N, C-alpha and C positions, 0 to 999 in steps of 0.2 A: 504494500500500500504506500502511496506517495501522498505528500501534503504540499500545499502551496502557501508560501508566506504572503501575508498582506503587508501593506505599507508600514504597519506598526513595528515590524522587525527592525527596520532601519532607524526608526524613531527611538525605539528602546535601546538600541546599541548606542546611539548618539547621547541619549539621556544618561547612560552610564559612563560616557566619555571614552568608549572603546573605539579603536580603529578596528578594521576587519581582522588585521593580524593579531591584535590584542584579544579580541573575542575568540579567535581561533585557539589561542594559547590557553585561555581560561576554560573554554568549552570542550576542547578536543576535536572540534569539527574543522576540517581543512578550510583554508582561506578561500579556495576556489568554490567550495560548496556554499559558503556563506555569501560570496559575491553573486553566484548564480541564483541563490534563493532570493536575495534582495532585488534581483532583476527579473523575478517572476518565474524562474524555473523550479520545477518540483524537486523535493528532497525527501529522504526517508524519514519515517516517523522517529527512528532512533536518533538521527541527527537533529531533528526538530526538538525532541525532548531534551537533548544536551544543551541546545541553545536556550530553551526555556529555563532550565535550571541555572545556567550561567547568568541569565538576565533577570532571574527571580520573577518570571512572568507566567501567567496562566496560558496553557497551550492554545485554547480557543481565542485568546486575545491576539495571538501572533500568526496562527496558521488555520487553514481551511483544508478539510479532507477533500482530495481530488476525486471526483466521481465522473462517470461517463457523461452525465448530464452537463457538468461544468466543462468538460473537454469539448463536447458538442457545441455548447454555447459559444466558446471561444473560437472554434472553427467557423461558426456562423458569422461572428463578429468580424473575423479576418477574411471572410469571403472564400474560405477553403471548402471545396466540394469533394465529397467522397466519390471515388470511381464507381461506375455502375458495374454490376456483376453480369 
């Protein structure tokens, strides 16, 4: 299962005064993963949990569970069409 960060992740990091590198060091989540998450890419629940603990935040305040409906909505918004079978 993957989750997607909302804009609050970047805000929480800034409120703690962490750079991405510092948050990586505190949380154990690679810098590339944090950067991708802040830019809207999905990440694992395990990594999301580590970030929540490091930032002392509630999971649902920072992340949304990615479902097929969310993926389909994003495809629609971006004008991506599925190939016909």
